[in-house]
C-alpha positions as semicolon CSV with decimal commas, in nm:
position;residue;x (nm);y (nm);z (nm)
1;M;1,599;3,498;-1,012
2;M;1,755;3,583;-0,676
3;Q;1,504;3,871;-0,665
4;D;1,212;3,623;-0,679
5;P;1,136;3,481;-0,331
6;Y;0,886;3,225;-0,463
7;A;1,130;3,073;-0,712
8;G;1,397;3,070;-0,443
9;A;1,168;2,873;-0,210
10;L;1,122;2,613;-0,486
11;G;1,501;2,575;-0,502
12;M;1,499;2,678;-0,867
13;A;1,817;2,751;-1,060
14;V;1,828;2,928;-1,398
15;E;2,065;2,740;-1,630
16;S;2,026;2,958;-1,938
17;V;1,805;3,237;-2,072
18;D;1,781;3,459;-2,379
19;A;1,504;3,612;-2,589
20;E;1,427;3,279;-2,757
21;R;1,481;3,008;-2,493
22;A;1,524;2,948;-2,122
23;T;1,612;2,645;-1,912
24;V;1,546;2,614;-1,538
25;R;1,605;2,328;-1,297
26;V;1,433;2,239;-0,968
27;P;1,621;1,981;-0,759
28;F;1,406;1,734;-0,569
29;Q;1,313;1,847;-0,220
30;S;1,040;1,711;0,005
31;G;0,889;2,057;0,047
32;N;0,777;2,051;-0,319
33;S;0,607;1,715;-0,291
34;N;0,288;1,536;-0,207
35;P;0,302;1,240;0,034
36;G;0,509;0,963;-0,122
37;G;0,756;1,195;-0,291
38;A;0,545;1,279;-0,599
39;L;0,603;1,632;-0,725
40;H;0,304;1,859;-0,661
41;G;0,133;1,975;-0,979
42;G;0,162;2,334;-0,860
43;V;0,540;2,306;-0,878
44;A;0,530;2,193;-1,242
45;A;0,287;2,477;-1,320
46;S;0,525;2,718;-1,147
47;V;0,814;2,596;-1,361
48;V;0,603;2,659;-1,672
49;D;0,513;3,008;-1,548
50;I;0,867;3,109;-1,451
51;A;1,050;2,967;-1,755
52;A;0,804;3,137;-1,992
53;A;0,829;3,467;-1,806
54;L;1,209;3,460;-1,834
55;V;1,182;3,437;-2,213
56;G;0,906;3,698;-2,221
57;R;1,109;3,953;-2,024
58;A;1,439;3,875;-2,196
59;G;1,305;3,984;-2,534
60;V;1,192;4,329;-2,416
61;Q;1,403;4,634;-2,342
62;D;1,311;4,714;-1,982
63;R;1,224;5,072;-1,891
64;P;1,060;5,249;-1,597
65;G;0,685;5,196;-1,573
66;I;0,661;4,892;-1,799
67;E;0,464;4,597;-1,661
68;H;0,563;4,233;-1,709
69;G;0,346;3,935;-1,631
70;V;0,192;3,606;-1,739
71;V;-0,167;3,666;-1,846
72;D;-0,263;3,315;-1,954
73;L;-0,126;2,971;-1,869
74;A;-0,237;2,622;-1,968
75;V;-0,071;2,302;-1,848
76;T;-0,121;1,941;-1,951
77;Y;0,024;1,687;-1,707
78;L;0,176;1,379;-1,868
79;A;0,336;1,177;-1,587
80;A;0,449;1,197;-1,226
81;A;0,797;1,289;-1,105
82;I;0,879;1,094;-0,788
83;N;1,188;1,185;-0,586
84;E;1,341;1,338;-0,901
85;D;1,480;1,670;-1,019
86;I;1,281;1,843;-1,294
87;V;1,393;2,066;-1,580
88;G;1,180;2,323;-1,763
89;E;1,271;2,426;-2,117
90;A;1,088;2,728;-2,261
91;R;1,079;2,812;-2,631
92;L;0,943;3,131;-2,788
93;L;0,671;3,060;-3,045
94;R;0,594;3,420;-3,144
95;R;0,655;3,771;-3,014
96;G;0,427;4,065;-3,090
97;K;0,418;4,427;-2,977
98;E;0,320;4,340;-2,619
99;L;0,258;3,965;-2,612
100;A;0,500;3,674;-2,622
101;F;0,369;3,321;-2,678
102;V;0,589;3,058;-2,518
103;E;0,584;2,677;-2,504
104;V;0,739;2,499;-2,206
105;D;0,837;2,133;-2,169
106;V;0,889;1,997;-1,818
107;R;1,092;1,676;-1,783
108;T;1,273;1,485;-1,514
109;G;1,651;1,507;-1,502
110;A;1,653;1,169;-1,677
111;G;1,439;1,306;-1,962
112;K;1,091;1,167;-1,884
113;A;0,815;1,405;-1,998
114;I;0,618;1,539;-1,699
115;A;0,413;1,831;-1,833
116;R;0,374;2,071;-2,123
117;G;0,258;2,429;-2,095
118;L;0,148;2,713;-2,322
119;V;0,190;3,064;-2,185
120;T;0,098;3,415;-2,296
121;H;0,328;3,677;-2,141
122;R;0,264;4,052;-2,159
123;S;0,514;4,337;-2,140
124;G;0,351;4,679;-2,177
125;E;0,229;4,999;-2,022
126;P;0,001;4,982;-1,717
127;G;-0,369;5,006;-1,787
128;G;-0,714;4,867;-1,720
129;S;-0,925;4,837;-1,408
130;D;-1,177;4,603;-1,251
131;R;-1,524;4,669;-1,390
132;Q;-1,698;4,518;-1,090
133;L;-1,633;4,363;-0,751
134;I;-1,852;4,057;-0,706
135;R;-1,722;3,930;-0,377
136;D;-1,814;4,130;-0,066
137;P;-1,481;4,228;0,095
138;E;-1,659;4,228;0,435
139;A;-1,756;3,861;0,401
140;S;-1,615;3,628;0,666
141;L;-1,294;3,441;0,592
142;E;-1,354;3,192;0,872
143;P;-1,410;2,819;0,800
144;D;-1,766;2,727;0,706
145;G;-1,864;2,446;0,944
146;E;-1,680;2,118;0,996
147;L;-1,426;2,038;0,727
148;P;-1,412;1,683;0,585
149;P;-1,099;1,479;0,669
150;F;-0,962;1,492;0,312
151;A;-0,938;1,873;0,331
152;R;-0,692;1,850;0,618
153;I;-0,491;1,587;0,429
154;F;-0,465;1,826;0,133
155;T;-0,342;2,121;0,334
156;A;-0,092;1,906;0,525
157;A;0,097;1,812;0,204
158;P;0,448;1,966;0,224
159;F;0,419;2,200;-0,076
160;I;0,070;2,325;0,016
161;A;0,168;2,366;0,382
162;R;0,469;2,576;0,280
163;L;0,253;2,805;0,067
164;G;0,008;2,833;0,357
165;I;-0,312;2,735;0,175
166;E;-0,600;2,687;0,421
167;A;-0,929;2,504;0,359
168;R;-1,244;2,702;0,441
169;H;-1,520;2,486;0,288
170;A;-1,547;2,159;0,093
171;A;-1,881;1,990;0,030
172;D;-2,118;1,892;-0,252
173;G;-1,886;1,987;-0,537
174;A;-1,786;2,327;-0,395
175;A;-1,467;2,435;-0,222
176;L;-1,329;2,756;-0,072
177;T;-0,963;2,807;0,019
178;L;-0,763;3,095;0,161
179;L;-0,400;3,179;0,080
180;P;-0,266;3,424;0,340
181;W;-0,015;3,685;0,225
182;R;0,343;3,564;0,271
183;D;0,648;3,746;0,140
184;A;0,798;3,410;0,038
185;N;0,513;3,364;-0,215
186;A;0,591;3,692;-0,395
187;D;0,756;3,755;-0,729
188;R;1,039;4,000;-0,799
189;D;0,785;4,284;-0,829
190;G;0,633;4,216;-0,487
191;A;0,306;4,066;-0,616
192;L;0,169;3,719;-0,542
193;H;0,359;3,487;-0,775
194;G;0,165;3,342;-1,068
195;G;0,294;2,997;-0,977
196;A;0,137;3,028;-0,632
197;V;-0,192;3,134;-0,792
198;A;-0,179;2,833;-1,025
199;A;-0,110;2,600;-0,732
200;L;-0,403;2,752;-0,540
201;I;-0,640;2,701;-0,835
202;D;-0,520;2,343;-0,883
203;T;-0,567;2,260;-0,514
204;T;-0,910;2,420;-0,482
205;G;-1,045;2,247;-0,793
206;A;-0,914;1,916;-0,661
207;M;-1,085;1,975;-0,326
208;A;-1,419;2,041;-0,494
209;S;-1,380;1,712;-0,684
210;W;-1,288;1,514;-0,373
211;S;-1,599;1,644;-0,196
212;L;-1,807;1,430;-0,434
213;V;-1,647;1,090;-0,363
214;P;-1,607;0,882;-0,046
215;L;-1,266;0,909;0,117
216;D;-1,084;0,584;0,039
217;P;-0,706;0,536;0,069
218;R;-0,718;0,315;-0,242
219;N;-0,833;0,608;-0,459
220;K;-0,578;0,742;-0,705
221;A;-0,599;1,102;-0,818
222;S;-0,418;1,352;-1,042
223;T;-0,471;1,672;-1,244
224;P;-0,463;1,600;-1,620
225;A;-0,508;1,967;-1,720
226;L;-0,498;2,314;-1,567
227;H;-0,581;2,650;-1,726
228;V;-0,528;2,987;-1,557
229;T;-0,606;3,342;-1,669
230;H;-0,449;3,620;-1,461
231;H;-0,645;3,945;-1,429
232;T;-0,498;4,164;-1,152
233;P;-0,185;4,121;-0,938
234;A;-0,242;4,072;-0,565
235;H;-0,025;4,284;-0,337
236;G;0,000;4,240;0,039
237;E;-0,341;4,078;0,091
238;P;-0,476;3,724;0,134
239;V;-0,662;3,573;-0,161
240;L;-0,967;3,348;-0,170
241;A;-1,026;3,074;-0,428
242;E;-1,378;2,941;-0,491
243;A;-1,422;2,623;-0,697
244;T;-1,731;2,452;-0,835
245;T;-1,744;2,111;-1,002
246;L;-1,945;2,173;-1,319
247;R;-1,964;1,815;-1,440
248;R;-1,849;1,467;-1,348
249;N;-1,791;1,211;-1,622
250;D;-1,703;0,889;-1,441
251;E;-1,341;0,943;-1,330
252;L;-1,312;1,300;-1,465
253;F;-1,427;1,614;-1,279
254;A;-1,448;1,950;-1,459
255;N;-1,408;2,246;-1,222
256;E;-1,413;2,624;-1,255
257;V;-1,223;2,838;-1,005
258;T;-1,229;3,212;-0,925
259;V;-0,960;3,386;-0,718
260;R;-1,029;3,721;-0,551
261;G;-0,849;3,950;-0,311
262;G;-0,948;3,875;0,048
263;D;-0,937;4,244;0,147
264;S;-1,009;4,426;-0,179
265;G;-1,250;4,180;-0,342
266;R;-1,070;4,237;-0,672
267;L;-1,066;3,964;-0,936
268;I;-0,715;3,815;-0,931
269;A;-0,746;3,510;-1,158
270;T;-0,986;3,257;-1,305
271;G;-0,915;2,901;-1,405
272;T;-1,036;2,555;-1,489
273;V;-0,914;2,229;-1,342
274;L;-0,972;1,890;-1,502
275;Y;-0,926;1,642;-1,217
276;R;-0,924;1,262;-1,220
277;I;-1,011;1,031;-0,933
278;V;-0,992;0,657;-0,990
279;V;-1,233;0,496;-0,745
280;P;-1,182;0,122;-0,687
281;A;-1,472;-0,098;-0,793
């Protein structure tokens, strides 16, 4: 884990790992939090990603040329962790020729359930390519007009500020964010960490949702569910996330998010974010 800059920035410690189970701990630190000391959902998603990947890799005999990586991640958030350590416990459900299916429970140090994740991890030979590049790599990465106040509040949160996520657009159920390349956000293989991608998708879907409600300090918001599919690793380039709110059902906002390379235009990840905003009557 010392080879993983992103996990190191979280303050994560690996307590145990083998081919069947892994346990990791993240002590509370303000840099992983939202205002008020609540753990950012991207941190919990990162714990799910990392703990599952430890189990996935541990069950495979490593050899030159083999690729390891999380290809699919789904997280359900159960409660908030406020000023508390969290522990992730990963358990192998099934291992096939290339794929390992892993379940992860995230709890506070006192045992309160925070989140549960299901992860598909792949270990296999390199292969595949992008069939098409939808985003124009020459398109401007500059902000699109005046950003609403809530966008600046989002990006000022300690965890998001440390990752470096920048708002580019947020209006009418659509949001665009940019994550510049930072070595501290990389995994042990030098690619953008899957936890950082998950946090970017979570944040961008939330921004699209917030663009549809008036800014009110009495509003309460959270992410009940996050789903991420990883397509291509990002190396040494910024990435752009584009979110659209597909449907609002009272307090619930269903969003789809696409992440592409800012220089290459390659498809990096896709995801869905179910977001909840409780608006006072």
